[in-house]
N, CA, C and O atoms as a MOPAC input file, in Angstrom:
PM7 MOZYME 1SCF
protein

 N     -1.08100 1   -23.02200 1    60.82400 1
 C     -0.43100 1   -23.30400 1    61.91000 1
 C      0.66200 1   -22.09100 1    62.00900 1
 O      1.25100 1   -21.93600 1    60.93900 1
 N      1.07400 1   -21.18100 1    63.06500 1
 C      1.64800 1   -20.05100 1    63.05900 1
 C      2.93700 1   -20.45400 1    63.77600 1
 O      2.85800 1   -21.44400 1    64.50400 1
 N      4.06100 1   -19.85300 1    63.67800 1
 C      5.49300 1   -20.40100 1    64.28800 1
 C      5.14400 1   -19.80700 1    65.96800 1
 O      5.58500 1   -20.42200 1    66.93900 1
 N      4.29800 1   -18.53800 1    66.11700 1
 C      4.33900 1   -18.84800 1    67.63200 1
 C      4.13100 1   -19.75800 1    68.60600 1
 O      4.61100 1   -19.95400 1    69.72300 1
 N      3.07700 1   -20.41300 1    67.74600 1
 C      2.55000 1   -21.81300 1    68.54400 1
 C      3.69300 1   -22.82000 1    68.52600 1
 O      3.97600 1   -23.55100 1    69.47500 1
 N      4.25000 1   -22.79100 1    67.48600 1
 C      5.99800 1   -23.99700 1    67.25900 1
 C      6.85600 1   -23.58200 1    69.04100 1
 O      7.31700 1   -24.18000 1    70.01400 1
 N      6.62000 1   -22.12500 1    68.52300 1
 C      8.10300 1   -21.46900 1    69.29700 1
 C      7.45200 1   -22.05200 1    70.81300 1
 O      8.12200 1   -22.77700 1    71.54900 1
 N      6.30800 1   -21.69500 1    71.08300 1
 C      5.80500 1   -21.98300 1    72.42000 1
 C      5.56700 1   -23.32800 1    73.00900 1
 O      5.51000 1   -23.60300 1    74.20800 1
 N      5.41200 1   -24.28300 1    71.79200 1
 C      5.79600 1   -26.12000 1    72.20700 1
 C      7.47100 1   -26.13100 1    72.21900 1
 O      7.87400 1   -26.92600 1    73.06900 1
 N      8.05200 1   -25.76800 1    71.83100 1
 C      9.66900 1   -25.89300 1    71.93000 1
 C     10.55500 1   -25.37700 1    73.13900 1
 O     11.66400 1   -25.65200 1    73.59700 1
 N      9.31200 1   -24.30800 1    73.49400 1
 C      9.92700 1   -23.27600 1    74.85100 1
 C      9.40100 1   -24.69600 1    76.05300 1
 O     10.24500 1   -25.21000 1    76.78800 1
 N      8.02100 1   -25.12600 1    76.06300 1
 C      7.75700 1   -25.59800 1    77.03800 1
 C      8.61600 1   -27.27800 1    77.08000 1
 O      9.02900 1   -27.90700 1    78.05500 1
 N      8.64300 1   -27.55500 1    75.89200 1
 C      9.86600 1   -29.34700 1    75.84000 1
 C     10.96800 1   -28.81400 1    76.32300 1
 O     11.71400 1   -29.67300 1    76.79400 1
 N     11.53600 1   -27.28000 1    76.42300 1
 C     12.91100 1   -27.51000 1    76.88600 1
 C     12.78400 1   -27.34100 1    78.22600 1
 O     13.58500 1   -27.83100 1    79.02200 1
 N     11.63600 1   -26.54300 1    78.61300 1
 C     11.40600 1   -26.13900 1    80.27000 1
 C     11.29100 1   -27.39200 1    80.79600 1
 O     11.94100 1   -27.69300 1    81.79700 1
 N     10.36000 1   -28.37000 1    80.12200 1
 C     10.29100 1   -29.88600 1    80.66900 1
 C     11.73200 1   -30.50000 1    80.86700 1
 O     12.16800 1   -30.94100 1    81.93100 1
 N     12.42100 1   -30.45000 1    79.60800 1
 C     13.60700 1   -31.34300 1    79.47400 1
 C     14.49700 1   -30.73600 1    80.61100 1
 O     15.05900 1   -31.59700 1    81.28700 1
 N     14.75000 1   -29.41100 1    80.97500 1
 C     15.49400 1   -28.77300 1    81.77100 1
 C     15.07900 1   -29.50900 1    83.40600 1
 O     15.82900 1   -30.10700 1    84.17800 1
 N     13.65500 1   -29.20100 1    83.53900 1
 C     13.22000 1   -30.06100 1    84.90900 1
 C     13.87700 1   -31.75000 1    85.04500 1
 O     14.35700 1   -32.41900 1    85.96000 1
 N     13.65500 1   -31.91300 1    83.94700 1
 C     13.48400 1   -33.33500 1    84.00800 1
 C     14.88100 1   -33.53700 1    84.76900 1
 O     15.14200 1   -34.17500 1    85.78900 1
 N     15.86500 1   -32.60200 1    83.72900 1
 C     17.56500 1   -33.14000 1    83.94300 1
 C     17.15700 1   -32.38500 1    85.61900 1
 O     17.21400 1   -33.33600 1    86.40000 1
 N     16.93500 1   -31.61300 1    86.09600 1
 C     17.70000 1   -30.77400 1    87.44900 1
 C     18.04300 1   -29.63700 1    87.32000 1
 O     18.49900 1   -28.94500 1    88.23000 1
 N     17.80900 1   -29.16300 1    85.75900 1
 C     18.29000 1   -27.82900 1    85.50000 1
 C     17.46800 1   -26.63600 1    85.88800 1
 O     16.57300 1   -27.07600 1    86.61000 1
 N     17.35800 1   -25.53400 1    85.77700 1
 C     16.71100 1   -24.33300 1    85.76600 1
 C     16.03200 1   -24.30200 1    84.85100 1
 O     16.52800 1   -24.20800 1    83.72900 1
 N     14.64200 1   -24.37300 1    85.04700 1
 C     13.51500 1   -24.37100 1    83.57900 1
 C     12.60200 1   -23.36200 1    83.69000 1
 O     12.11900 1   -23.01000 1    84.76600 1
 N     12.36000 1   -22.91000 1    82.69800 1
 C     11.65900 1   -21.81200 1    82.81200 1
 C     10.32400 1   -21.99700 1    83.17100 1
 O      9.86900 1   -22.97300 1    82.57500 1
 N      9.33200 1   -21.33900 1    84.06300 1
 C      7.85800 1   -21.43100 1    84.52800 1
 C      7.04800 1   -21.01400 1    83.58800 1
 O      7.27000 1   -19.90400 1    83.10500 1
 N      6.30500 1   -21.53500 1    83.27200 1
 C      4.92600 1   -21.34100 1    82.10400 1
 C      4.31300 1   -20.84700 1    82.82400 1
 O      4.51600 1   -21.23600 1    83.97400 1
 N      3.24000 1   -19.75100 1    82.65800 1
 C      2.54300 1   -18.95800 1    82.81100 1
 C      1.45900 1   -19.69000 1    83.94100 1
 O      0.84200 1   -20.75000 1    83.84300 1
 N      1.48800 1   -18.70000 1    85.02500 1
 C      0.58700 1   -19.75500 1    86.11400 1
 C      1.51700 1   -20.62200 1    86.89800 1
 O      0.99600 1   -21.63500 1    87.36400 1
 N      2.34600 1   -20.49900 1    87.05500 1
 C      3.64000 1   -21.08100 1    88.13600 1
 C      3.85800 1   -19.90200 1    88.77300 1
 O      4.42700 1   -18.96500 1    88.21300 1
 N      3.41200 1   -19.85300 1    90.03000 1
 C      3.95700 1   -18.66100 1    90.90300 1
 C      4.99900 1   -19.12000 1    91.89800 1
 O      4.76400 1   -20.04000 1    92.68100 1
 N      6.38000 1   -18.34700 1    91.85900 1
 C      6.99200 1   -18.47000 1    92.94200 1
 C      7.62500 1   -19.98600 1    93.39500 1
 O      7.84000 1   -20.53600 1    94.47500 1
 N      7.81400 1   -20.37500 1    91.86500 1
 C      8.60400 1   -21.70600 1    91.60600 1
 C      7.76000 1   -23.22900 1    92.59500 1
 O      8.16000 1   -24.30100 1    93.04900 1
 N      6.57000 1   -22.55600 1    92.54100 1
 C      5.98400 1   -24.08500 1    93.35200 1
 C      5.82000 1   -25.16400 1    92.23300 1
 O      5.31600 1   -25.06500 1    91.11400 1
 N      6.37100 1   -26.17300 1    92.84200 1
 C      6.55100 1   -28.10100 1    92.05200 1
 C      4.90100 1   -28.19100 1    91.31200 1
 O      4.78500 1   -28.49400 1    90.12400 1
 N      3.65800 1   -27.87700 1    92.21300 1
 C      2.80500 1   -28.64400 1    92.11200 1
 C      1.82700 1   -27.11200 1    90.90600 1
 O      1.21500 1   -27.30600 1    89.85600 1
 N      2.02400 1   -25.96600 1    91.52000 1
 C      1.87800 1   -24.98900 1    90.34900 1
 C      1.88700 1   -25.33700 1    88.76600 1
 O      1.03900 1   -25.47000 1    87.88300 1
 N      3.72000 1   -25.43800 1    88.91100 1
 C      4.16400 1   -25.71800 1    87.81200 1
 C      3.29400 1   -27.42100 1    86.74900 1
 O      2.91000 1   -27.41000 1    85.58000 1
 N      3.27300 1   -28.15000 1    87.35400 1
 C      2.66400 1   -29.24000 1    86.83600 1
 C      1.29400 1   -28.97700 1    86.74200 1
 O      0.72900 1   -29.46600 1    85.76400 1
 N      0.57400 1   -28.26700 1    87.58800 1
 C     -0.60500 1   -28.09000 1    87.11800 1
 C     -1.08500 1   -27.29600 1    85.80900 1
 O     -2.13700 1   -27.43200 1    85.18300 1
 N      0.14500 1   -26.30500 1    85.54200 1
 C      0.10900 1   -25.71700 1    84.41800 1
 C      0.36700 1   -26.06700 1    83.19100 1
 O      0.14800 1   -25.52900 1    82.10600 1
 N      1.08100 1   -27.47300 1    83.64600 1
 C      2.05700 1   -27.76800 1    82.30700 1
 C      0.33700 1   -28.72600 1    82.00100 1
 O     -0.17200 1   -28.62600 1    80.88400 1
 N     -0.30900 1   -29.50600 1    83.01300 1
 C     -1.58600 1   -30.61600 1    82.31900 1
 C     -2.86400 1   -29.67200 1    82.06600 1
 O     -4.00900 1   -29.94200 1    81.70200 1
 N     -2.18100 1   -28.36900 1    82.42300 1
 C     -3.66000 1   -27.70000 1    81.59400 1
 C     -3.37200 1   -27.26900 1    80.24400 1
 O     -4.27100 1   -26.72800 1    79.60000 1
 N     -1.91200 1   -27.48900 1    79.59900 1
 C     -1.43700 1   -26.81700 1    78.33400 1
 C     -1.62500 1   -28.13500 1    77.69300 1
 O     -2.06300 1   -28.05600 1    76.54500 1
 N     -1.40300 1   -29.34000 1    78.14400 1
 C     -1.69600 1   -30.57300 1    77.54500 1
 C     -3.13400 1   -30.61700 1    77.32900 1
 O     -3.54300 1   -30.70000 1    76.17100 1
 N     -3.74700 1   -30.58400 1    78.05800 1
 C     -5.64500 1   -30.31000 1    78.12200 1
 C     -5.99100 1   -29.50900 1    77.09700 1
 O     -6.98100 1   -29.69700 1    76.38900 1
 N     -5.32700 1   -28.74300 1    76.99900 1
 C     -5.80500 1   -27.62800 1    75.65100 1
 C     -5.44300 1   -28.00200 1    74.36500 1
 O     -6.13500 1   -27.83800 1    73.35900 1
 N     -3.98600 1   -28.67400 1    74.43900 1
 C     -3.71100 1   -29.03300 1    72.95900 1
 C     -4.63900 1   -29.80100 1    72.34000 1
 O     -4.91400 1   -29.76700 1    71.14100 1
 N     -5.25500 1   -30.68900 1    73.40700 1
 C     -6.22600 1   -31.89000 1    73.21300 1
 C     -7.30300 1   -31.55700 1    72.56300 1
 O     -7.61100 1   -32.00100 1    71.45700 1
 N     -8.05700 1   -30.60000 1    73.34400 1
 C     -9.13100 1   -30.46000 1    73.34900 1
 C     -8.80000 1   -29.26200 1    71.86500 1
 O     -9.49900 1   -29.75200 1    70.97800 1
 N     -8.25300 1   -28.28900 1    71.40100 1
 C     -7.90200 1   -27.55800 1    70.34400 1
 C     -7.42100 1   -29.16900 1    69.12500 1
 O     -7.99600 1   -29.48000 1    68.08100 1
 N     -6.81300 1   -29.52800 1    69.46100 1
 C     -6.48900 1   -30.68000 1    68.06700 1
 C     -8.31200 1   -31.58500 1    67.63200 1
 O     -8.73800 1   -31.80600 1    66.49800 1
 N     -8.99500 1   -31.91000 1    68.93600 1
 C    -10.07900 1   -32.49300 1    68.78000 1
 C    -11.18100 1   -31.88600 1    68.05500 1
 O    -12.04100 1   -32.48900 1    67.41400 1
 N    -11.03800 1   -30.26100 1    68.26900 1
 C    -11.92800 1   -29.31400 1    67.95700 1
 C    -11.91600 1   -28.92600 1    66.47900 1
 O    -12.91400 1   -28.53100 1    65.87600 1
 N    -10.36800 1   -29.11300 1    65.80500 1
 C    -10.08800 1   -28.65600 1    64.67700 1
 C    -10.46800 1   -30.14600 1    63.53100 1
 O    -11.08400 1   -30.06200 1    62.46800 1
 N     -9.99800 1   -31.19100 1    64.03300 1
 C    -10.51100 1   -32.49800 1    63.77600 1
 C    -12.09000 1   -32.69600 1    63.22000 1
 O    -12.61500 1   -33.12800 1    62.19300 1
 N    -12.46000 1   -32.22400 1    64.28200 1
 C    -13.93000 1   -32.47200 1    63.91300 1
 C    -14.56800 1   -31.31600 1    63.34700 1
 O    -15.79600 1   -31.23600 1    63.34600 1
 N    -13.75600 1   -30.31200 1    62.81000 1
 C    -14.72700 1   -29.36400 1    62.40000 1
 C    -14.19900 1   -29.32500 1    61.01300 1
 O    -14.74400 1   -28.61700 1    60.16700 1
 N    -12.72500 1   -30.36300 1    60.62800 1
 C    -12.56700 1   -30.71900 1    59.57300 1
 C    -13.56500 1   -31.85800 1    58.86800 1
 O    -13.98400 1   -31.86600 1    57.71100 1
 N    -13.77500 1   -32.68000 1    59.78800 1
 C    -14.82900 1   -33.62200 1    59.53300 1
 C    -15.95600 1   -33.22300 1    59.13100 1
 O    -16.67000 1   -33.80800 1    58.31700 1
 N    -16.23500 1   -31.95500 1    59.80800 1
 C    -17.88900 1   -31.41100 1    58.99600 1
 C    -17.59700 1   -30.36800 1    57.72000 1
 O    -18.27200 1   -29.52100 1    57.13500 1
 N    -16.70000 1   -30.70300 1    57.64200 1
 C    -16.32800 1   -29.98100 1    55.62500 1
 C    -16.21400 1   -28.24800 1    56.38500 1
 O    -17.13000 1   -27.52400 1    55.99600 1
 N    -15.63100 1   -27.85200 1    56.96800 1
 C    -15.40800 1   -26.12200 1    57.52200 1
 C    -14.39900 1   -26.11500 1    56.54600 1
 O    -13.48800 1   -26.92400 1    56.37400 1
 N    -14.68400 1   -25.09300 1    55.93100 1
 C    -14.01700 1   -24.10900 1    54.54900 1
 C    -12.41800 1   -23.49200 1    55.06600 1
 O    -11.37200 1   -23.46400 1    54.41800 1
 N    -12.64800 1   -23.10300 1    56.24300 1
 C    -10.80900 1   -22.82400 1    56.84700 1
 C    -10.33000 1   -23.14700 1    57.91000 1
 O     -9.94100 1   -22.42200 1    58.82500 1
 N    -10.34500 1   -24.69700 1    57.79700 1
 C     -9.47600 1   -25.87300 1    57.97600 1
 C     -9.16200 1   -26.41000 1    57.32600 1
 O     -9.90900 1   -26.95300 1    56.51200 1
 N     -7.36600 1   -26.60200 1    57.34100 1
 C     -6.91500 1   -27.29500 1    56.39300 1
 C     -6.43400 1   -28.69600 1    57.23100 1
 O     -6.24800 1   -28.70000 1    58.44800 1
 N     -6.24500 1   -30.04900 1    56.22900 1
 C     -5.83800 1   -30.92700 1    56.68100 1
 C     -4.52000 1   -30.77600 1    57.11700 1
 O     -4.11100 1   -31.80900 1    57.64800 1
 N     -3.72500 1   -29.89100 1    57.08900 1
 C     -2.53200 1   -29.62100 1    57.12000 1
 C     -2.43100 1   -29.09600 1    58.91300 1
 O     -1.91500 1   -29.73400 1    59.83100 1
 N     -3.09600 1   -27.77000 1    58.97700 1
 C     -3.23400 1   -27.44100 1    60.29800 1
 C     -4.06700 1   -28.49400 1    61.45400 1
 O     -3.98800 1   -28.29500 1    62.66600 1
 N     -4.93600 1   -29.73400 1    60.79100 1
 C     -5.53400 1   -30.51000 1    61.48300 1
 C     -4.34900 1   -31.85400 1    62.26200 1
 O     -4.39900 1   -32.46700 1    63.32900 1
 N     -3.40300 1   -31.86700 1    61.14100 1
 C     -2.26200 1   -32.99500 1    61.28900 1
 C     -1.16600 1   -32.16800 1    62.48600 1
 O     -0.77200 1   -32.69500 1    63.52700 1
 N     -0.90700 1   -31.11000 1    62.13300 1
 C      0.22300 1   -30.80100 1    62.88700 1
 C     -0.40600 1   -30.64400 1    64.27000 1
 O      0.22400 1   -31.11900 1    65.21500 1
 N     -1.81100 1   -29.90800 1    64.55200 1
 C     -2.28700 1   -29.99600 1    65.77100 1
 C     -2.26100 1   -31.27900 1    66.65700 1
 O     -1.86000 1   -31.23000 1    67.82000 1
 N     -2.72000 1   -32.47400 1    66.05000 1
 C     -3.08400 1   -33.46500 1    66.51000 1
 C     -1.60200 1   -34.27900 1    67.19600 1
 O     -1.46600 1   -35.00200 1    68.18300 1
 N     -0.55100 1   -33.73600 1    66.08400 1
 C      1.05400 1   -34.29100 1    66.65600 1
 C      1.57900 1   -32.80600 1    67.79400 1
 O      2.42200 1   -32.71900 1    68.68700 1
 N      1.08000 1   -32.30600 1    67.48900 1
 C      1.43300 1   -31.02800 1    69.11800 1
 C      0.91800 1   -31.99600 1    70.26300 1
 O      1.61500 1   -32.19600 1    71.25800 1
 N     -0.16400 1   -32.51700 1    70.11700 1
 C     -1.28000 1   -33.04200 1    71.56500 1
 C     -0.32600 1   -33.83700 1    71.58100 1
 O      0.43700 1   -33.68500 1    72.53500 1
 N      0.05600 1   -35.09700 1    70.46500 1
 C      0.53500 1   -36.14100 1    70.67800 1
 C      1.81900 1   -35.74100 1    71.44200 1
 O      1.69900 1   -35.89900 1    72.65700 1
 N      3.11600 1   -35.22400 1    71.00500 1
 C      3.93400 1   -35.22200 1    71.59100 1
 C      3.91700 1   -34.51600 1    73.00600 1
 O      4.72700 1   -35.02100 1    73.78400 1
 N      3.19800 1   -33.49200 1    73.50600 1
 C      2.89000 1   -33.04200 1    74.73200 1
 C      2.33200 1   -34.08900 1    75.49100 1
 O      2.57900 1   -34.32000 1    76.67500 1
 N      1.55600 1   -34.72100 1    74.74100 1
 C      0.73500 1   -35.90200 1    75.96700 1
 C      2.23300 1   -36.95900 1    76.28200 1
 O      2.30500 1   -37.09900 1    77.50300 1
 N      2.93900 1   -37.41500 1    75.85500 1
 C      3.88500 1   -38.17400 1    75.38300 1
 C      5.39400 1   -37.10300 1    76.62100 1
 O      6.37200 1   -37.51500 1    77.24500 1
 N      4.92700 1   -36.01200 1    76.46700 1
 C      6.05300 1   -35.52600 1    77.43600 1
 C      5.50000 1   -35.67100 1    78.77400 1
 O      6.30400 1   -36.23500 1    79.51600 1
 N      4.43100 1   -35.36600 1    79.32400 1
 C      3.52600 1   -35.55900 1    80.27300 1
 C      3.76000 1   -37.06500 1    80.86300 1
 O      4.00300 1   -37.30600 1    82.04500 1
 N      3.63400 1   -38.08400 1    79.76200 1
 C      4.38000 1   -39.55000 1    80.51300 1
 C      5.14800 1   -39.87500 1    80.64800 1
 O      5.37900 1   -40.85600 1    81.35500 1
 N      6.01700 1   -39.17300 1    79.99400 1
 C      7.83800 1   -39.18100 1    80.52800 1
 C      7.71200 1   -38.38400 1    82.08000 1
 O      7.96000 1   -39.08300 1    83.06200 1
 N      7.44200 1   -37.36300 1    82.23400 1
 C      7.36700 1   -36.66800 1    83.39000 1
 C      6.98200 1   -37.77100 1    84.34600 1
 O      7.90300 1   -38.29900 1    84.97000 1
 N      5.85000 1   -38.15500 1    84.53100 1
 C      4.93800 1   -38.82200 1    85.13600 1
 C      5.81600 1   -39.75900 1    85.41000 1
 O      6.24400 1   -39.62900 1    86.55700 1
 N      6.47700 1   -41.06900 1    84.57300 1
 C      7.14200 1   -41.99000 1    84.61500 1
 C      8.69000 1   -41.49800 1    85.85700 1
 O      9.07000 1   -42.02300 1    86.90300 1
 N      9.13600 1   -40.44900 1    85.17500 1
 C     10.02200 1   -40.04400 1    85.99500 1
 C     10.08900 1   -39.80200 1    87.55500 1
 O     10.94800 1   -39.95800 1    88.42400 1
 N      8.50600 1   -39.25300 1    87.49800 1
 C      8.19200 1   -39.00100 1    89.09200 1
 C      7.85700 1   -39.99200 1    89.59900 1
 O      7.85600 1   -39.81100 1    90.81700 1
 N      7.40800 1   -41.48400 1    89.21600 1
 C      6.99000 1   -42.73000 1    89.81400 1
 C      8.37200 1   -42.84900 1    90.06900 1
 O      8.60000 1   -42.87300 1    91.27900 1
 N      9.44900 1   -42.93900 1    89.30400 1
 C     10.27300 1   -43.58300 1    89.60300 1
 C     11.40900 1   -42.88800 1    90.99700 1
 O     12.11100 1   -43.50000 1    91.80200 1
 N     11.22800 1   -41.67500 1    90.84500 1
 C     11.91000 1   -40.65600 1    92.23800 1
 C     11.21800 1   -41.27700 1    93.24200 1
 O     11.97800 1   -41.97400 1    93.91500 1
 N      9.97400 1   -41.30900 1    93.64900 1
 C      9.16500 1   -41.57300 1    94.50800 1
 C      9.49900 1   -43.01000 1    94.71700 1
 O      8.93100 1   -43.41100 1    95.73300 1
 N     10.16700 1   -43.88400 1    94.16800 1
 C     10.15500 1   -45.14700 1    94.29100 1
 C     11.34700 1   -45.36500 1    94.75300 1
 O     11.38400 1   -46.25300 1    95.60500 1
 N     12.34400 1   -44.86600 1    94.49200 1
 C     13.71800 1   -44.56500 1    94.87700 1
 C     13.30800 1   -43.90400 1    96.34800 1
 O     13.66100 1   -44.48700 1    97.37300 1
 N     12.84600 1   -43.15100 1    96.38800 1
 C     13.05900 1   -42.39500 1    97.82100 1
 C     12.30500 1   -43.51000 1    99.11200 1
 O     12.62600 1   -43.58500 1   100.29800 1
 N     11.34800 1   -44.19600 1    98.45300 1
 C     10.67400 1   -45.41000 1    99.17300 1
 C     11.50400 1   -46.49200 1    99.71300 1
 O     11.42200 1   -47.25700 1   100.67400 1
 N     12.46300 1   -46.25400 1    98.60600 1
 C     13.79100 1   -47.18300 1    99.21400 1
 C     14.71600 1   -47.09400 1    99.82900 1
 O     15.23900 1   -48.14500 1   100.19800 1
 N     15.22700 1   -46.02300 1   100.14800 1
 C     15.99400 1   -45.44000 1   100.86700 1
 C     15.94700 1   -46.04800 1   102.05300 1
 O     14.86000 1   -46.35200 1   102.54400 1
 N     17.52700 1   -46.40000 1   102.89300 1
 C     17.46200 1   -46.83100 1   104.45300 1
 C     17.38300 1   -45.92100 1   104.84000 1
 O     18.04400 1   -44.97800 1   104.40600 1
 N     16.48900 1   -45.81400 1   105.88100 1
 C     16.75100 1   -44.89800 1   107.11800 1
 C     17.60400 1   -45.30500 1   108.38800 1
 O     17.75200 1   -44.50700 1   109.31400 1

């Protein structure tokens, strides 16, 4: 696991945190024009990629690949879990905001 991957994950988490609190977050690659749908889609794709990578590393380790260490597998699994839990929290906030909007008196 390299420091670049960890820094990228931390940057994504900070951007998601700022977005959830209403701050101006940085946009991940693929989110053009500040469109929320593009930002959400890019975030979902990144979560999917991290889960796929973690699964690939775990299978390689199980098959005895010599260049895959247990530490790399555990770190990638934790990264995938953290990114998934972050997306679950974002989804929960979106559902909560939708419910509040629907309960507004017009």
